[in-house]
Every structure is written in C-alpha cells, then in structure tokens.
C-alpha positions in Angstrom: -74.0 -6.0 -22.5 -73.0 -3.0 -24.6 -71.2 0.0 -23.2 -74.4 2.2 -23.4 -76.4 -0.4 -21.4 -73.6 -0.6 -18.7 -73.6 3.2 -18.2 -77.4 3.3 -17.8 -77.3 0.5 -15.3 -74.6 2.4 -13.3 -76.5 5.6 -13.3 -79.6 3.8 -12.1 -77.7 2.0 -9.1 -76.2 5.5 -8.1 -79.6 7.2 -8.3 -81.2 4.5 -6.2 -78.4 4.9 -3.5 -78.9 8.8 -3.5 -82.7 8.3 -3.3 -82.2 5.9 -0.3 -79.9 8.0 1.4 -82.0 11.3 1.1 -85.4 9.8 1.4 -85.1 7.0 3.8 -88.1 6.1 6.0 -85.8 5.7 8.9 -83.6 8.1 11.0 -80.1 7.0 12.0 -79.2 7.4 15.7 -77.0 10.4 16.6 -73.9 9.9 18.8 -72.8 11.7 22.0 -70.3 13.6 19.9 -73.3 15.6 18.6 -74.1 17.0 21.9 -72.6 19.2 24.6 -74.1 19.4 28.2 -73.6 22.2 30.6 -73.0 21.5 33.3 -71.6 18.0 33.1 -72.0 16.3 35.5 -75.2 18.1 36.3 -75.4 20.2 39.5 -78.1 21.4 41.7 -78.9 25.1 42.0 -80.8 25.3 45.2 -83.5 22.5 44.8 -83.5 22.4 41.2 -81.3 20.7 38.5 -81.0 23.1 35.5 -79.3 21.8 32.3 -78.4 23.3 28.9 -77.8 21.0 26.0 -76.3 22.3 22.8 -76.9 19.9 19.8 -76.0 19.5 16.1 -78.1 17.9 13.4 -75.4 16.7 10.9 -75.6 17.5 7.3 -78.1 15.3 5.3 -79.4 13.9 8.5 -82.7 15.6 8.9 -85.4 14.3 6.4 -87.2 16.9 4.4 -90.6 15.3 5.6 -89.5 14.4 9.0 -90.5 15.6 12.6 -88.2 15.0 15.5 -89.1 15.8 19.1 -86.2 15.6 21.7 -87.1 15.4 25.3 -84.3 15.4 28.1 -84.9 12.5 30.6 -83.1 12.2 33.9 -83.0 8.5 35.1 -82.4 7.4 38.6 -83.0 4.3 40.4 -86.3 3.0 39.4 -87.7 6.2 38.3 -87.2 9.0 35.7 -88.3 12.7 35.1 -88.9 14.1 31.8 -87.8 17.6 31.0 -89.1 20.2 28.4 -89.5 18.6 25.0 -88.4 20.5 21.8 -89.7 19.8 18.4 -88.0 20.2 14.9 -89.3 19.8 11.4 -88.0 19.3 8.0 -88.1 21.7 5.1 -91.2 20.2 3.5 -93.2 20.4 6.8 -95.3 23.3 7.8 -95.8 24.2 11.4 -94.5 26.3 14.3 -91.6 23.9 15.0 -87.9 24.8 14.4 -87.2 24.1 10.7 -83.7 22.2 10.0 -82.2 22.1 6.6 -81.5 18.7 5.1 -78.4 19.9 3.2 -76.8 22.0 6.0 -78.1 20.5 9.1 -78.4 22.9 12.0 -77.6 23.7 15.6 -80.0 23.9 18.6 -80.2 24.6 22.3 -82.3 22.8 24.8 -82.9 24.1 28.3 -84.5 22.1 30.9 -84.9 22.0 34.7 -85.7 19.1 37.0 -87.0 19.3 40.6 -84.3 17.5 42.6 -84.7 14.4 44.6 -82.0 12.8 46.8 -82.2 9.7 44.7 -80.7 11.8 41.7 -77.3 11.5 43.3 -76.8 8.4 41.2 -78.5 9.2 37.9 -77.9 9.7 34.2 -79.2 12.2 31.6 -80.7 10.8 28.4 -82.1 12.4 25.3 -85.5 10.6 24.1 -86.2 10.9 20.4 -89.6 10.8 18.9 -89.0 10.6 15.1 -91.6 10.6 12.4 -91.3 10.6 8.6 -94.5 11.3 6.5 -96.3 10.3 9.8 -94.7 7.0 10.1 -92.6 6.5 13.2 -88.9 6.3 13.1 -87.7 4.7 16.3 -84.5 6.0 17.8 -82.9 4.7 21.2 -82.5 7.0 24.2 -79.1 8.6 24.0 -77.1 9.2 27.2 -75.4 12.5 27.2 -74.2 13.1 30.9 -73.7 11.6 34.1 -75.2 12.1 37.7 -75.9 15.2 39.8 -73.8 17.0 42.2 -76.3 18.0 44.7 -74.1 20.1 47.3 -76.4 23.1 47.0 -79.3 20.9 48.0 -77.9 20.7 51.5 -79.1 24.2 52.2 -81.7 23.6 55.1 -84.5 25.9 56.1 -85.0 24.0 59.2 -81.7 25.1 60.7 -82.5 28.7 60.0 -83.2 30.7 63.1 -87.0 32.0 63.2 -87.4 35.6 64.2 -88.4 36.4 67.8 -90.3 39.7 68.3 -88.6 41.8 70.9 -89.6 42.9 74.3 -89.9 46.6 75.1 -88.6 46.2 78.6 -86.5 49.0 80.0 -84.5 48.7 83.2 -84.5 52.4 83.6 -87.3 54.5 82.0 -86.4 58.3 81.7 -89.0 60.8 82.1 -88.9 64.6 82.0 -91.4 66.8 83.9 -91.2 70.4 82.7 -92.7 73.8 83.5 -91.8 77.4 82.5 -91.8 80.6 84.7 -92.4 83.6 82.4 -91.0 87.1 82.9 -92.0 90.5 82.0 -89.7 92.3 79.5 -86.4 93.6 80.9 -87.4 92.2 84.4 -86.1 89.2 86.4 -88.8 89.4 89.2 -90.7 86.2 90.0 -94.3 87.1 89.9 -97.1 85.4 92.0 -99.2 84.6 89.0 -96.4 82.6 87.6 -95.6 80.7 90.9 -99.2 79.7 91.5 -99.7 78.3 87.9 -101.3 74.9 87.8 -98.2 73.3 85.6 -95.9 74.6 88.4 -97.8 73.0 91.1 -98.0 69.7 89.3 -94.3 69.8 88.6 -93.6 70.3 92.4 -95.9 67.4 93.2 -94.2 65.0 90.5 -90.7 65.8 91.9 -91.8 65.1 95.4 -93.4 61.7 94.3 -90.2 60.7 92.5 -87.9 61.7 95.4 -90.0 59.7 97.9 -90.2 56.6 95.7 -87.2 54.1 96.2 -87.6 53.1 92.5 -87.1 56.6 91.2 -84.3 59.0 91.0 -84.6 62.8 90.2 -82.5 66.0 89.7 -83.5 69.3 88.6 -82.3 71.6 85.7 -82.9 75.4 85.4 -82.2 77.1 82.1 -82.9 80.9 82.1 -83.2 83.1 79.0 -83.6 86.6 77.6 -85.3 87.4 74.3 -82.9 88.6 71.6 -83.9 92.1 71.7 -82.1 94.8 73.5 -78.2 95.2 74.1 -76.2 91.9 74.6 -74.8 93.2 77.9 -78.2 93.9 79.3 -79.7 90.6 78.2 -76.8 88.9 79.8 -77.5 90.4 83.1 -81.2 89.9 82.8 -80.7 86.1 82.1 -78.3 85.6 84.8 -80.6 87.3 87.3 -83.6 85.2 86.2 -81.5 82.1 86.7 -80.4 83.2 90.2 -84.1 84.1 91.2 -85.5 80.8 89.8 -82.8 78.6 91.4 -83.3 80.3 94.8 -86.9 79.9 94.6 -86.8 76.0 93.7 -84.2 75.4 96.5 -86.5 76.9 99.0 -89.6 74.9 97.7 -87.6 71.6 97.6 -86.1 72.2 101.1 -89.7 72.7 102.5 -90.6 69.4 101.1 -87.4 67.6 102.4 -86.4 67.0 98.9 -82.7 66.9 98.7 -81.5 66.6 95.1 -79.1 68.4 92.8 -80.2 71.4 91.0 -78.1 72.2 87.7 -78.5 76.0 86.6 -77.3 77.9 83.6 -78.4 80.8 81.5 -78.5 82.0 77.9 -78.2 85.7 77.3 -80.0 85.8 74.0 -82.1 82.7 72.9 -81.6 82.7 69.2 -82.2 78.9 68.9 -85.7 79.2 70.8 -86.4 82.2 68.5 -85.6 80.2 65.2 -87.8 77.4 66.5 -90.8 79.7 67.3 -90.5 81.4 64.0 -90.5 78.0 62.0 -93.5 76.9 63.9 -95.4 80.3 63.3 -97.6 81.4 60.5 -95.7 84.9 60.2 -96.1 86.3 56.7 -92.3 86.7 56.0 -90.8 84.1 58.4 -88.6 82.5 55.5 -87.0 86.1 55.2 -86.5 86.1 59.1 -84.9 82.7 58.9 -82.6 83.7 56.1 -81.4 86.7 58.1 -80.5 84.1 61.1 -78.6 82.0 58.5 -76.7 84.9 57.0 -75.6 86.8 60.0 -74.1 84.8 62.9 -73.5 88.2 65.0 -76.3 88.9 67.4 -76.3 92.6 67.0 -76.3 92.3 63.2 -79.2 90.0 63.4 -81.3 92.2 65.6 -80.6 95.3 63.4 -81.6 93.4 60.1 -84.8 91.9 61.8 -85.8 95.5 63.1 -85.2 96.9 59.7 -88.2 94.7 58.6 -90.4 96.9 60.7 -93.8 95.6 59.8 -92.6 92.1 60.8 -90.7 93.0 63.9 -94.0 94.7 65.4 -95.6 91.1 65.2 -92.5 89.5 66.5 -92.7 91.7 69.5 -96.2 90.6 70.3 -96.2 86.9 69.4 -92.6 85.5 69.5 -90.5 87.4 71.8 -92.6 87.3 75.1 -92.2 83.5 74.9 -88.5 83.7 75.1 -88.5 85.6 78.5 -88.6 82.6 80.6 -86.9 80.2 83.1 -87.5 76.6 81.9 -87.3 74.0 84.7 -86.9 70.4 84.1 -87.2 67.5 86.5 -85.2 64.6 85.2 -86.6 61.3 86.5 -85.4 57.8 86.2 -87.9 55.0 87.0 -85.9 51.9 87.8 -87.6 48.8 86.8 -87.5 45.2 88.4 -84.2 43.5 88.4 -83.7 40.0 86.6 -83.9 38.3 89.8 -87.2 40.1 90.8 -88.8 39.5 87.4 -88.1 35.8 87.5 -89.3 35.4 91.1 -92.4 37.3 90.2 -92.9 34.9 87.2 -92.7 32.0 89.5 -94.9 33.3 92.3 -97.4 35.9 90.8 -97.1 36.4 87.0 -100.1 38.7 87.0 -97.9 41.4 88.6 -95.7 41.5 85.5 -96.4 43.6 82.5 -96.4 42.1 78.9 -92.9 43.8 78.3 -91.5 42.1 81.5 -93.0 38.7 80.7 -91.5 38.8 77.3 -88.2 39.9 78.9 -88.4 37.2 81.2 -88.3 34.5 78.4 -84.8 35.9 77.5 -83.7 35.3 81.0 -83.9 31.6 81.0 -82.2 28.7 78.7 -84.9 26.4 79.6 -86.9 25.9 76.5 -89.9 24.7 78.5 -89.9 27.7 80.7 -89.8 29.9 77.5 -92.7 28.0 76.1 -94.7 28.6 79.3 -94.1 32.2 79.3 -95.3 32.6 75.7 -98.4 30.5 76.5 -99.2 32.8 79.3 -98.8 35.9 77.1 -101.0 34.4 74.5 -103.7 33.7 77.1 -103.5 37.1 79.0 -102.4 39.3 76.1 -104.1 37.9 73.2 -104.1 41.1 71.2 -100.2 41.3 71.2 -98.9 39.5 68.3 -95.5 38.9 69.9 -96.8 36.0 72.1 -98.2 34.2 69.1 -95.1 34.8 67.0 -92.8 33.7 69.7 -94.4 30.6 70.6 -94.5 29.9 66.9 -90.7 30.1 66.8 -90.6 27.4 69.7 -92.8 25.1 67.5 -90.6 25.7 64.5 -87.4 24.9 66.3 -89.1 21.7 67.7 -89.9 20.7 64.1 -93.7 20.9 64.7 -94.3 23.0 61.6 -98.1 22.7 61.6 -98.3 24.1 64.9 -95.7 26.8 64.0 -98.0 27.8 61.1 -101.0 28.1 63.2 -99.3 30.4 65.7 -97.8 32.6 62.8 -101.0 32.9 61.2 -102.7 33.9 64.6 -100.0 36.5 64.9 -100.6 37.8 61.4 -104.4 38.3 62.2 -103.3 40.4 65.2 -100.7 42.4 63.2 -100.3 41.4 59.4 -97.4 44.0 59.0 -95.4 42.7 61.8 -91.8 42.2 60.3 -91.0 39.1 62.5 -94.3 37.3 61.4 -93.6 37.9 57.7 -90.1 36.6 58.0 -91.4 33.4 59.7 -94.1 32.8 57.2 -91.5 33.2 54.6 -89.4 30.4 56.2 -92.5 28.1 56.0 -93.0 29.2 52.3 -89.5 28.2 51.6 -90.3 24.8 53.3 -93.1 24.4 50.8 -90.6 25.4 48.0 -92.7 28.5 47.2 -89.9 30.7 46.8 -92.0 33.5 45.1 -94.3 33.9 48.2 -91.2 33.7 50.4 -89.6 36.5 48.4 -92.7 38.7 48.8 -92.9 38.1 52.5 -89.3 38.9 53.0 -89.8 42.1 51.4 -92.1 43.0 54.3 -89.7 41.9 56.9 -87.4 44.9 57.3 -86.2 45.2 60.8 -86.9 41.5 61.7 -84.2 39.8 63.8 -82.4 37.2 61.7 -83.5 38.7 58.4 -80.0 38.5 57.0 -79.9 34.8 57.6 -83.4 34.2 55.8 -82.2 36.4 52.8 -79.2 34.3 52.7 -81.1 31.2 52.5 -83.5 32.5 49.8 -80.5 33.6 47.7 -78.8 30.2 48.1 -82.2 28.4 46.9 -82.3 30.7 43.9 -78.6 30.0 43.1 -77.4 33.6 43.9 -74.5 32.3 45.8 -72.5 35.6 46.0 -75.6 37.5 47.3 -76.1 34.7 49.9 -72.5 35.2 51.1 -73.2 38.8 51.5 -76.4 38.3 53.3 -74.9 35.9 55.7 -72.0 38.1 56.6 -70.4 36.7 59.7 -73.1 34.3 60.6 -71.6 30.9 61.8 -74.1 28.4 60.4 -74.1 25.4 58.1 -76.0 27.5 55.4 -73.4 30.3 55.7 -70.5 27.8 55.2 -72.3 26.1 52.3 -72.7 29.7 50.6 -69.0 30.2 51.1 -68.3 26.7 49.7 -70.4 27.2 46.6 -68.3 30.3 45.8 -65.2 28.3 46.2 -64.0 30.3 49.1 -62.9 27.2 50.9 -60.8 28.7 53.7 -63.7 31.0 54.7 -66.1 28.2 54.6 -64.0 25.9 56.7 -63.5 28.6 59.3 -67.2 29.3 59.4 -68.2 25.6 59.7 -65.6 24.9 62.4 -67.2 27.8 64.4 -70.7 26.5 64.2 -72.1 26.5 67.7 -74.0 23.3 67.6 -72.4 21.2 64.7 -74.3 18.3 63.4 -74.0 15.7 60.7 -74.4 18.2 57.9 -71.5 20.4 59.4 -69.2 17.5 59.2 -70.3 16.4 55.7 -69.7 19.9 54.4 -66.2 20.0 56.0 -65.6 16.6 54.1 -66.6 18.2 50.8 -64.3 21.0 51.4 -61.5 18.7 52.1 -62.2 16.6 49.0 -62.2 19.6 46.8 -58.9 20.6 48.3 -57.5 17.2 48.0 -57.0 16.5 51.6 -58.1 12.9 52.1 -57.3 12.6 55.9 -59.7 15.3 56.5 -62.2 13.7 54.2 -62.0 10.5 56.1 -62.1 12.2 59.6 -65.1 14.4 58.7 -67.1 11.6 57.0 -66.6 9.4 60.0 -68.0 12.2 62.2 -71.0 12.9 59.8 -71.9 9.2 59.6 -71.6 8.8 63.5 -74.1 11.6 63.7 -76.3 10.3 61.0 -76.0 7.0 59.3 -77.8 8.2 56.2 -74.8 10.2 55.1 -72.9 7.1 54.4 -75.1 6.2 51.5 -75.1 9.7 50.4 -71.3 9.9 50.4 -71.0 6.6 48.4 -73.2 8.0 45.7 -72.1 11.7 45.9 -69.9 12.7 42.8 -68.1 15.1 45.3 -66.2 11.9 46.4 -66.2 10.0 43.1 -62.5 10.1 43.0 -62.1 8.1 46.2 -64.3 5.1 45.0 -61.3 3.0 44.5 -59.9 4.0 47.9 -60.1 1.1 50.3 -60.3 3.3 53.4 -63.0 5.4 52.0 -65.1 2.5 50.8 -64.7 1.2 54.3 -66.1 4.3 55.9 -69.1 4.6 53.7 -70.1 0.9 53.5 
C-alpha cells in the first residue's frame, strides 16, 4: 500500500471513531460523581422527605438527537416511591424540555419530595433514566445516589397535643354595684323630699336590705358628694362637704331603721371637673372640642372657669344642660354575691345536678381528676344545655384523649354548628386536620383560634410539621412535652431539649427514644443504652426502629447496642 492510500485509510478510521462517539445510538451510564444530593442522608421535614439533586451532564455525553428523563426513586423494603421527573433534550430536538449542549454538557437541579413512611428508615435514593435517541430507547441502569432517611422530625405526634377545653364562667364571688343619685339645687346642700322619694332611691334601699339579709351576700355603702365647677373654690368645697354630711346622715338613719349594720364610706369632691369632662364629651354641644382643649391647657380650676365663662354663648348652654347634673351625691351599694363552695358544687352534682347552672357544671369538671366523672358532666351539659358549644367541645376533648377520633370529630362538628367562631372548636378541628395531614386547613383553622387554651402547643406542632423548627421552639415556650423537646432537638439545642424531656409529666416510649437520640448526637453511649432500654420496655416497636435508624448507625458494630435492639 502506498503512502497516499495509508493516509486515506487512517483518516477513514479516525472519522469512523468520531462518528461512533458523537452519534452512538446508546447512552453511557453516569456515575455517582456526577451528582450531589442534599441532604445526604435524606431527612424528614415534618412528615415529608424533601431532596435536592444537583447533577452534571459531562461534555460530549448528551446526544444531539437524544431525550433523557430522570426520575428520583426512593426504594425501601418491597416498595418504592417515584418523585418528580425532569426531562432534557439534545440540541436537535424541539420541545419544552431543558436543552443540553453536546459539546459543553450542562448542569441541572432536581427537586422532589416524598411522603414519609416508617419503612423508609431503611431505604436508598436512586435515579431512574429513560433515554431515547431518535425515538429508540437507550437503556441505562438505576443509579444509587444517597442512603436512607433520618426521620427524627417524624416523631412529632398530634395525638399527644392537648386539645383545647372551653372555659367555664364560674365566679366564686360576683361583684355588683347598685347606684342612685340625690340631686341638689345650685349652691344648696338641703335634701329635698322630691329626691328622697324617687323610685331609683327606693329600689336602692330595697336591694341593700335584700343583700344584707342574705347570708350569701355582703354589702357596704359609698357616698361621693360633688359641687359643680362654677363659683369660688372655697364655696364649692364647703358645699360639697355639707352635701356629703347630709347624705351620709340620711343614709345612716335609713339603714338603722331597717336594722342594716354595714360600713358607709363617705368622701366629697369640691369641683367635679372629671364629671364635667365626661358629660361634655358625651354631649352634642356646638363647641365641645374647644371646651375640652381648655381643660387640657389649664390645670388650675379658677383659670379653667374663667376661660370657659369667656366663651359666653357656650357657658349659657353649659349652665342649663351640664352643670346641674354635677350637683349631686352619688350613693353606691357594693354587693358581693358569694357562690357555692367546691364541696357544695360537687355535693349538688352528685345529688341534684338540676340545681347547678351551666357555669357551675363546667366548673365542676375541673374539680375532679376522674376522667369518667368529667365525661358524665359534659354529657349532662350537652343533654341539658345543648345550645352551649362548650359541652360539645369539651366532651370532644375527652374522646380525643381517649383516641376515639371519630367521636371527637362528631362532637367538634356539633360544637361548630352551635358556635362556628369559638376559638377552642377551631383549634380542636385543626388538630384533626393535622391528623389527616391537611396542613393547609389546619393553618386556616388555627388562624381563627386566637385565645384558645393550648393554642401555643398547636401552633408549635404545625410549625414542626412545616419544618419551621425555630418558630416551633418559640411557640412551645416553656411547655414540657415530647413535641417541645423534639423542636429543641431539631434546632440542636440539646441541653434544653434534654431538660424539657426529663420534665415531661407522663413520659412514654417516645420521651425515652428522643433522649436516646440526644445522647447519640452528643456521643454519650451510656445514656443511649439506658434510654433505649426504657423506650423498648415501654414500646417494643422501638427496637426495630432503633436498629434501622441512622441516628444510631455508628453503633451497629457495638455489641451492647445490638443486644438491646435485637
């Protein structure tokens, strides 16, 4: 073969290799080094497993006529879940996919979320490739890119959240004020028969007598005498003092006639500027704003009066409409109505509940730790006060704590029919929505729950499930619950989380398990072992969980650990 023929053969061979490389009908598999997974291992956020995969198509890898769809696949046990597929196309393909250059390659990001299942503790994340070149399939194997799921946040549990009990309105002592006025003529302190025989004063005396003679009521009397703020201060002071003296003497005589022995507290105010201000504010006087400004500008009584008198057209109206109302003695009977004692309420509940008001019944439920008694009280309230939402709501909380969520839902729905805006009802319905993983509805309902008892705990749980761990910590505050400790654990405040969990009133298996996780993260194997033993003693299922939990992966070669979890 001559030199020219040899060169032609060599050029043909090189061209064939290049053509095969750039126009192959098959795609070569990618490796793990082409992908970066965040987080790795995967980790739950609430009850979801979010993942971000950053990938690179190498130079010369993507065929100009190729289409590749990449789908994240989480494989666990005998099952798998597929995430969001992302499609890419070569430069010669038209369509809405992301175009990748053959010469330069390209970078891409895949975001996906998987609903968490307990089986995912032992799992692996793969990428599945669907490749096509000129509509012909190019088969690529699934590629493993990450291990397992750390599912600590999934230990948040709505079932341990305290539902909101609607409060009773019971008051041991109810305060009541019976009031009457005795009016006076300008610059006089004489008590007139027309005033002493008024109907409101007669009713006042009758109410004081009734209160004094009732062993369940206490009464005392106040007298406040006033002069209107016109005329000299010295005259008004004498006038107000005499009005107080005359009124007090009259009342003492009247009370004595009725054998009423109670305290009478008396005082007087020389010039009633505060009463004057209130009456002016409530009036429709033409220039009342001007008068009110005078009161603000001049604290001195004489200056005030002079400036107001200078507004002559206003002062005439004041003299006929406002000032006469200030020449008075105000008498107040302060009455305390003493309700039933705790013992009396419970005795009445046991013997004759019909004698109890709804407020007393609801209060009675707080006087017992016997859950069956509480439930009977709420049942009685729903039967006899069916239009009061609190009975339905509160019996629903009993069903919720018992784990009978179907009955709880019925009770909360009935409460909502009676009072749809009740904050306790909306909060409790939010807990059921969380249980159904309907966080959007739960968020809406909690927005209508302002003032409900336990709202902070419910808001903390919602924040936990949404992955807002710092917000959850703030919402829980000083609550001593598993969920509060979990929130502190997830923000890595391990000391505070440990203190919280150790203070839980009724610790359960989850309490001990969370303490074991804290011990593992802080490299304290003795506490890991002790707390895992407690958790497994309380609930055997935690043995399997601990064995598969990546929180304890570093102990899988530890003989003592393996003996605990197997």
